[in-house]
N, C-alpha and C positions, 0 to 999 in steps of 0.2 A: 305333477302337481301343475296349474293352471295361475296363472298369473295374479289372477283374485284370491285362489288360497292360499295364496301368502300373504296377502295383507289379510284375514282373516287371521290367518295365522301367528301374525307378529302383534296382530290383540288379543290373543288367546280364546277366540271363538273358533269352537267345533273341536277342541282339541281334547276332551274329555276320554280319557285313556280305556273306563268305562262302558263310556256308549258302543268303543269299541273292540271291546272283547265280546267273543261269541258267549251266548246264553250257555250256562251250565243245561247238560240235559240229563232229564231227571225219569227214573226206572222205571220200565215198565212198571203201571198199577196192577195192582191183582184183581181178575175176576168181578165185575161188579159195582168195585171200590170209584167212586165218584173223582173223576181227577183234581188237581187242584186248581184254582185260581193264578192265568199269571199274576202278576209284580205290575200296580201300578204304572206306567208313564212317568218315569223321570222327569220333574219340568225345568227347563231350559230355563238353568243361570243367564240371567241378563249380564252383560261386560259395559262396565261403565268407560266407555269410547271415550267422551267428554273428559274426561279424569286423565285417563290415559294421557292422553294427546297433548293435553294440556300442561301435565307433567313431562310429558317429552319437550313441550316449547318452551318449557321454561328451563328444562336444563341443556339447551340449544343454545350454544353461544351465536346465530345467526338470526333474525328475530321472523318469523316462518308464520305465515297467516292459513294454518291448513281450514278455519271455518271458509274461506273461500277460492284455495285454491288448489286444485289434487295435485302438482310439483310438490309445493309443502307438504300435503300432506305426501305423498311418497318418501319426502326428504324425509320428515317423522320418522318415517317406522323405514326408514333404512333400505328402500328399494327405492332401484332403478325410476330413474322420473327423464328422463330423456323422450326425447319427443318418439321416435322409433316406442321405446316402449311402452308407452302412453296410447299408442295409433295398435299397438298388441293389447291390451290390456279393455280398450274401445271395443276391439274386434270381437276378444271374448266375449263380453259385454252386451254388443248387438248393438251396435253404435248404428244410427241411418247414413245411409254414404254419403251423403247432401251434404252432411256434419264433419266426416272424417277432412275434407278436402278443406276447410277452414279451422287449422289447427284454439283458437281464440274457439270460435264454438264448440269444436269437441270437446274442450278443456272446460266448459262450462259444462257441457250433457255428462263427461264422463266422474267430474265433483260428486252433482247432484244421486249420479245412478249409482256410482260406487257409493256412497253415503246410504242408499234405503239399501244397497245388498246389505250393507253391513246391519240393518235396522233386521229387516229381516233374518240373517242367518242369528238375531242373539244379542247383537250390540245397542246398547241404549243409547240411542241418537235420538237427541231431543224434534221435537215436530215443528219448531223457523230453521231447524236444517235442511227440512227433506220439503220444504216448500218451492 
């Protein structure tokens, strides 16, 4: 499991057991029979990321600003937020090499990228947090 997968799992994104189960195998059709149409794809359920994170922040004794800080976001999700862990996540998500040497720039890139990736994977992230 990659670092980013841990973030998605903590938010409940992509954990639908039904999707992971293999499709049942149909019995062979009789000669000349028209095969049944496959079921329509199930719509992706959006996860309200903001509501989850706001609820976690309200219950947390620390004042964490997940909207602007990757460290605070990771802390709210109870995920390692150390510099080494953030560098691992940045590498996994393809952070440009010139940003990796400057932790502040890397953190800003990482925060935006993590929110964008959460949105791309079914998280309902407001547009103002993605700009």
